[in-house]
C-alpha positions in Angstrom: -123.1 51.3 15.2 -119.8 50.5 17.0 -118.7 52.5 20.0 -114.7 53.2 20.6 -113.6 52.8 24.0 -110.5 54.6 25.5 -109.3 55.4 28.7 -106.3 57.2 30.1 -106.4 54.5 33.0 -105.1 52.0 30.6 -102.0 52.5 28.3 -102.7 54.3 25.2 -102.5 52.2 21.9 -99.0 51.8 20.4 -100.4 51.3 17.0 -103.3 52.1 14.8 -106.2 50.2 17.0 -108.5 51.1 20.0 -108.3 49.9 23.5 -111.9 48.4 22.7 -114.9 48.4 20.5 -118.5 47.6 21.5 -120.6 46.3 18.7 -124.1 44.9 19.3 -123.6 44.3 23.0 -120.0 42.6 22.6 -117.0 44.4 23.8 -113.7 43.4 22.0 -110.6 44.2 24.0 -107.3 44.6 22.5 -104.6 42.6 23.7 -103.1 44.3 26.9 -99.5 44.1 28.0 -98.0 45.3 31.4 -97.5 48.9 30.8 -98.2 51.2 33.7 -100.6 53.9 32.1 -99.4 56.4 34.8 -95.6 56.2 34.0 -95.5 54.5 30.4 -93.0 52.0 31.9 -93.2 48.4 31.8 -94.0 46.4 34.9 -91.7 43.3 34.7 -90.3 42.8 38.1 -92.0 39.4 38.2 -94.3 37.4 35.9 -97.0 37.7 38.6 -96.8 41.5 38.9 -96.4 41.7 35.1 -99.9 39.9 34.9 -101.4 41.8 37.4 -100.8 45.1 35.7 -102.3 43.3 32.4 -105.4 42.4 34.2 -105.4 46.1 36.0 -105.4 47.6 32.4 -107.9 45.1 31.1 -110.1 46.2 34.3 -109.5 49.8 33.4 -110.9 49.4 30.0 -113.7 47.2 31.0 -114.9 49.7 33.7 -114.7 52.5 30.8 -117.1 50.6 28.8 -119.3 49.8 32.0 -118.6 46.0 31.7 -117.2 43.9 34.4 -114.9 40.6 34.4 -118.1 38.6 34.8 -119.2 39.9 31.4 -116.3 38.3 29.8 -116.9 35.3 27.5 -113.6 34.8 25.8 -109.9 35.2 26.5 -106.7 34.8 24.7 -103.7 34.6 26.7 -100.3 35.0 24.9 -97.1 33.7 26.6 -93.5 34.1 25.5 -92.8 30.6 27.4 -95.2 28.2 28.4 -93.3 27.5 31.2 -94.9 30.7 32.9 -98.1 29.1 32.3 -99.1 28.1 36.1 -98.1 31.7 37.5 -100.2 33.6 34.8 -103.1 31.2 35.3 -103.0 31.9 39.1 -103.1 35.5 38.5 -105.5 35.7 36.2 -107.8 33.2 37.8 -108.0 35.7 40.9 -109.8 38.1 38.7 -112.8 35.9 38.1 -115.4 34.8 40.6 -117.4 32.0 38.8 -118.4 31.3 35.3 -114.9 31.4 33.9 -114.9 32.4 30.2 -113.8 30.2 27.5 -110.1 30.7 26.8 -106.7 29.8 24.9 -103.4 30.1 25.8 -100.5 29.8 23.3 -96.9 30.5 23.4 -95.5 32.8 20.7 -92.2 33.7 19.4 -92.4 37.2 20.7 -94.5 39.9 21.8 -94.8 43.7 21.7 -92.0 45.6 23.7 -90.4 42.2 24.7 -93.2 41.3 27.4 -94.0 37.8 28.6 -97.6 37.9 28.6 -100.4 39.7 26.3 -104.0 39.0 27.1 -107.0 40.0 25.0 -111.0 39.4 25.8 -114.2 39.7 24.6 -117.2 40.4 26.9 -120.9 40.4 26.3 -123.8 42.3 27.8 -127.6 41.8 26.4 
């Protein structure tokens, strides 16, 4: 049985999907962008702040599902420009203490709402 996860502490989905779904101990988090859930506005003052907002949104979904960053096993980072990699990587890395998850980072032609970064994750708890 799957459990749908939604929280008002992260942006509401902008399409026909859930923020996350739990299935057999795995938590599949949909891609998050830098929408401030309190205002609905994009956070794009800098790529670092944009990435922090994405990670805060992810943290809110993880917490709603009773998971933590240490439970994350796989991450996908989508960038509008690979030139942003170093700054995004620095912020992303600050949310993990050890045992970093598997990950790929890809540059794409465009992202929803014209953002520079979108991150999705998979977490697991036995």
